[in-house]
C-alpha positions as CSV (number, residue, x, y, z in Angstrom):
1,M,106.3,136.0,127.5
2,I,108.9,135.1,130.1
3,D,108.4,131.9,131.9
4,F,108.9,133.4,135.4
5,A,108.0,130.2,137.2
6,R,110.8,128.2,135.4
7,C,113.3,131.0,135.9
8,R,112.5,131.2,139.6
9,A,112.9,127.4,140.1
10,L,116.2,127.3,138.3
11,L,117.6,130.2,140.2
12,L,116.4,129.0,143.6
13,D,117.8,125.5,143.2
14,R,121.4,126.7,143.2
15,C,120.9,129.4,145.9
16,N,119.2,126.9,148.2
17,S,122.0,124.4,147.8
18,L,124.5,127.1,148.8
19,L,122.4,128.1,151.8
20,G,121.8,124.5,152.8
21,A,125.5,123.8,153.0
22,S,126.3,126.8,155.2
23,R,127.5,126.1,158.7
24,P,126.3,127.9,160.8
25,F,123.2,128.7,158.8
26,G,123.6,131.8,156.7
27,D,127.5,131.9,156.8
28,I,127.7,131.2,153.1
29,V,131.1,130.2,151.7
30,L,131.3,129.9,147.9
31,P,133.1,126.9,146.4
32,G,136.8,127.4,146.3
33,R,136.7,130.1,149.0
34,E,138.0,129.8,152.6
35,A,135.6,132.2,154.2
36,S,132.3,134.0,153.6
37,N,131.9,137.5,152.2
38,L,129.3,139.8,153.6
39,L,128.4,140.7,150.0
40,H,127.4,137.2,149.1
41,V,125.8,136.5,152.5
42,T,123.4,139.5,152.0
43,D,123.0,138.8,148.2
44,L,121.2,135.5,149.0
45,V,118.8,137.2,151.4
46,W,117.9,139.6,148.6
47,V,117.6,136.8,146.1
48,K,115.4,134.7,148.3
49,H,113.2,137.7,149.0
50,I,112.8,138.7,145.4
51,L,111.9,135.1,144.4
52,G,109.4,134.8,147.2
53,D,111.2,132.1,149.1
54,L,112.3,133.7,152.4
55,T,110.3,131.4,154.7
56,L,112.7,130.5,157.5
57,A,112.6,129.2,161.1
58,E,113.3,131.8,163.8
59,G,116.6,130.1,164.6
60,E,117.7,130.3,161.0
61,R,116.8,134.0,160.9
62,D,118.8,134.6,164.0
63,S,121.8,132.7,162.7
64,W,121.8,134.5,159.3
65,A,121.4,137.9,161.0
66,E,124.3,137.2,163.4
67,R,126.6,136.5,160.4
68,I,125.6,139.9,158.9
69,R,126.0,141.8,162.2
70,R,129.6,140.4,162.5
71,D,130.8,143.0,159.9
72,Q,129.4,146.1,161.5
73,E,131.7,148.8,163.0
74,P,130.6,149.7,166.6
75,H,131.6,153.4,166.4
76,T,130.2,154.4,163.0
77,G,127.6,151.7,162.5
78,L,128.9,151.1,159.0
79,F,129.1,147.6,157.6
80,R,132.2,146.7,155.7
81,Y,133.1,144.1,153.1
82,P,136.4,142.2,153.5
83,P,139.7,143.7,152.0
84,G,139.8,143.4,148.3
85,E,136.1,143.9,147.6
86,H,135.7,147.0,145.4
87,H,132.3,148.0,146.8
88,I,132.5,150.7,149.5
89,A,131.2,150.6,153.1
90,E,128.1,152.6,152.2
91,H,127.1,149.9,149.7
92,A,127.7,147.3,152.4
93,T,125.7,149.2,154.9
94,W,122.7,149.7,152.6
95,Q,122.6,146.1,151.6
96,A,123.1,144.7,155.1
97,V,120.4,146.9,156.7
98,A,117.9,145.8,154.1
99,A,118.9,142.2,154.5
100,L,118.5,142.4,158.2
101,N,115.1,144.0,157.8
102,L,114.0,141.3,155.4
103,L,115.0,138.8,158.1
104,G,113.0,140.7,160.7
105,R,116.2,141.7,162.6
106,R,118.1,144.9,163.3
107,P,121.7,146.0,163.2
108,R,123.6,145.5,166.5
109,H,125.0,149.1,166.6
110,R,123.5,152.5,166.0
111,L,124.2,154.0,162.5
112,A,126.1,157.1,163.7
113,C,127.3,157.5,160.1
114,L,123.9,159.0,159.2
115,E,124.1,161.9,161.7
116,P,125.7,164.4,159.2
117,L,122.9,163.9,156.8
118,L,119.9,164.4,159.1
119,T,119.5,168.2,158.9
120,Q,118.8,170.1,155.8
121,D,122.0,172.1,155.9
122,G,124.0,169.0,156.8
123,F,122.5,167.1,153.9
124,R,123.3,169.9,151.5
125,A,126.9,170.0,152.6
126,W,127.1,166.2,152.3
127,C,125.8,166.3,148.8
128,D,128.0,169.2,147.8
129,G,131.0,167.3,149.2
130,F,130.7,164.6,146.5
131,R,133.5,164.6,144.0
132,P,133.4,163.0,140.5
133,G,135.6,159.9,140.5
134,T,134.4,158.7,143.9
135,S,131.8,156.1,144.3
136,H,128.1,156.9,143.7
137,H,127.3,154.3,146.3
138,R,127.8,156.8,149.0
139,F,124.3,158.1,148.2
140,F,122.9,154.9,149.6
141,L,123.2,156.6,153.0
142,A,120.7,159.2,151.8
143,V,118.2,156.4,151.2
144,L,118.9,155.0,154.7
145,A,118.4,158.5,156.3
146,A,115.2,159.2,154.4
147,A,113.8,155.8,155.3
148,S,114.7,156.0,159.0
149,T,113.5,159.5,160.2
150,P,110.9,162.0,159.2
151,V,112.5,164.3,156.7
152,S,111.0,167.6,155.4
153,D,110.1,168.4,151.9
154,G,112.9,170.9,152.0
155,W,115.4,168.1,152.9
156,K,114.2,166.2,149.9
157,A,114.4,169.2,147.7
158,V,118.1,169.6,148.5
159,F,118.7,166.4,146.7
160,G,116.4,167.3,143.8
161,A,118.3,170.6,143.3
162,W,121.7,168.9,143.6
163,Y,120.6,166.2,141.0
164,D,119.2,168.8,138.6
165,S,122.4,170.9,138.8
166,H,124.5,167.9,137.9
167,Q,122.5,166.6,134.9
168,D,124.3,166.4,131.6
169,A,122.4,168.3,128.9
170,A,123.1,165.8,126.2
171,T,122.4,162.5,127.9
172,G,120.2,163.5,130.9
173,F,122.5,161.4,133.1
174,P,123.8,163.0,136.3
175,L,127.5,163.4,136.7
176,Y,128.7,160.8,134.3
177,G,129.4,160.5,130.6
178,N,127.8,158.5,127.8
179,S,128.8,154.8,128.2
180,P,127.0,151.7,129.4
181,H,129.0,151.8,132.7
182,C,127.4,155.1,133.5
183,L,124.0,153.3,133.9
184,S,124.6,152.3,137.5
185,P,125.1,155.8,138.9
186,A,122.4,157.1,136.7
187,F,120.0,154.4,138.0
188,L,120.8,155.0,141.6
189,L,120.8,158.8,141.6
190,T,117.7,159.0,139.3
191,T,115.8,156.5,141.5
192,V,116.6,158.5,144.6
193,R,115.6,161.7,142.9
194,F,112.3,160.1,141.8
195,A,111.6,158.8,145.3
196,F,112.3,162.2,146.9
197,C,111.0,164.7,144.3
198,G,109.3,162.9,141.5
199,P,110.4,162.4,137.8
200,P,113.6,164.3,136.8
201,R,113.9,166.8,134.1
202,R,115.1,165.4,130.7
203,A,113.5,162.1,131.4
204,D,113.2,161.6,127.6
205,Q,117.0,162.1,127.2
206,I,117.7,159.5,130.0
207,V,115.4,157.0,128.3
208,E,116.9,157.7,124.8
209,T,120.5,157.3,126.2
210,T,119.5,154.0,127.9
211,L,117.8,152.7,124.8
212,A,120.9,153.4,122.7
213,F,123.1,151.2,124.9
214,Q,121.1,148.0,124.1
215,T,123.0,145.5,121.9
216,P,121.5,143.1,119.4
217,C,121.5,140.2,122.0
218,G,119.2,142.3,124.2
219,G,121.8,143.1,126.8
220,V,123.7,146.3,127.4
221,T,127.4,145.6,127.7
222,G,127.8,142.9,125.0
223,E,128.7,140.3,127.6
224,D,127.0,136.9,127.3
225,L,125.7,137.1,131.0
226,P,123.3,139.8,132.4
227,G,124.6,142.0,135.2
228,Y,123.8,145.3,136.9
229,M,123.9,147.3,133.7
230,E,120.9,145.2,132.4
231,M,119.0,145.6,135.7
232,D,119.8,149.4,135.8
233,A,118.6,149.8,132.2
234,A,115.4,147.9,132.9
235,Y,114.7,150.0,136.0
236,L,115.2,153.3,134.2
237,L,113.0,152.4,131.3
238,H,110.2,151.1,133.6
239,L,110.5,154.0,136.0
240,L,110.8,156.9,133.5
241,G,108.9,155.6,130.5
242,P,105.5,157.2,131.5
243,A,107.3,160.5,132.1
244,A,109.3,160.5,128.9
245,G,108.1,161.7,125.4
246,V,109.4,158.4,123.9
247,A,107.2,156.1,121.9
248,P,106.0,153.4,124.4
249,R,106.4,150.7,121.8
250,R,110.1,151.3,121.6
251,I,110.4,150.9,125.4
252,E,108.3,147.8,125.3
253,A,110.4,146.2,122.6
254,A,113.6,147.0,124.4
255,L,112.3,145.3,127.6
256,E,111.0,142.3,125.7
257,R,114.5,141.8,124.1
258,L,116.1,142.2,127.5
259,G,113.7,139.7,129.0
260,A,114.4,137.2,126.3
261,F,118.2,137.6,126.9
262,V,117.9,137.0,130.7
263,E,115.5,134.0,130.2
264,A,117.9,132.4,127.6
265,V,120.8,132.7,130.1
266,V,118.8,131.1,132.9
267,A,117.6,128.3,130.7
268,D,121.1,127.4,129.4
269,A,122.8,125.1,132.0
270,S,126.4,126.3,131.2
271,R,125.6,130.0,131.3
272,R,123.3,129.6,134.3
273,E,126.2,127.9,136.2
274,R,128.5,130.8,135.4
275,L,125.8,133.4,136.4
276,L,125.1,131.7,139.7
277,A,128.8,131.3,140.5
278,D,128.7,135.1,141.4
279,P,125.8,135.7,143.8
280,H,125.9,139.4,143.2
281,R,125.5,139.0,139.4
282,A,122.7,136.5,140.1
283,L,121.0,139.1,142.3
284,A,121.2,141.5,139.4
285,A,119.4,139.0,137.2
286,C,116.7,138.5,139.8
287,G,116.4,142.3,140.0
288,T,115.9,142.5,136.3
289,L,113.2,139.8,136.4
290,S,111.5,141.7,139.2
291,V,111.3,144.8,137.0
292,L,110.1,142.9,134.0
293,R,107.4,141.0,136.0
294,R,106.2,144.3,137.5
295,H,106.2,146.0,134.1
296,M,104.4,143.2,132.3
297,G,101.8,142.7,134.9
298,T,101.5,139.0,134.3
299,A,97.8,138.2,134.5
300,G,96.7,136.3,137.6
301,Q,100.2,136.4,139.2
302,P,101.3,139.0,141.8
303,P,104.3,141.1,140.8
304,L,107.7,140.1,142.2
305,P,108.9,142.4,144.9
306,F,110.4,145.6,143.6
307,P,113.1,145.9,146.3
308,W,115.1,149.0,145.4
309,A,111.9,151.1,145.4
310,E,110.6,149.7,148.7
311,L,112.0,152.2,151.3
312,Q,110.6,150.3,154.3
313,H,113.5,147.8,153.8
314,F,116.0,150.5,154.6
315,R,114.7,151.7,157.9
316,V,117.0,151.7,161.0
317,E,116.5,152.8,164.5
318,L,118.3,156.1,165.1
């Protein structure tokens, strides 16, 4: 059984020290860096939320929100990371909108970038315009659109049909081949499909493919630190397990091994320091813990927030 309380305390200690050193509050600059990065600024909002420690004074919320708003484009509403960050603007927008909502604040500018997606025909054209080799993170805009305006069942069905037509017959994964690094697009697209239209076809194949990636250490990539591949695998196993014709005990055993791996990293001072040096990787570890806590249903303790499935966090005024 994972000691969630100990993991929480160890993770929060480092995050709170970074936040406490920020001037102005929320303008977080990592050691050795000259300026803050919107990715890390929003990462820590998510981390604090997941770990149940987002109690702030109103002035602190205002200051943190102002730092996030600084990187929004007025004409498109998109948020952007600084040059050199490999994540695209759609990722920045999705993460920033949710961080602002968690702070009880809103973007400064209207998200005009969502307009092409808001009609059924427009959304179909937008989905069909995706090309393999480009970032799956563009589909975060679909999450923002669905959370922000009433959409019809037909609108949601557009994505379900698109997803189904792009599933690989062998792996069940949409669009991408059979390697651990395909887990992130499979997680995102499958989670969106599940939220809009329910469980996908070939759920058993998706689960089997995911299980096959697990290494002896309990992780997925063979690295000695957990990252997004581990979080994505945990999410897919938790989300699809009940819909898949896979022995539940195999899924439970995989999640137990994954939990032991994450807990061992957090407990080890050296590996924990390396994990927390990258707030985005630390957020992935917290996301993994949120899935495991939800899945295990720890007696007498409320589940950690399940952020990527809580669409209210992605609402914006249109």
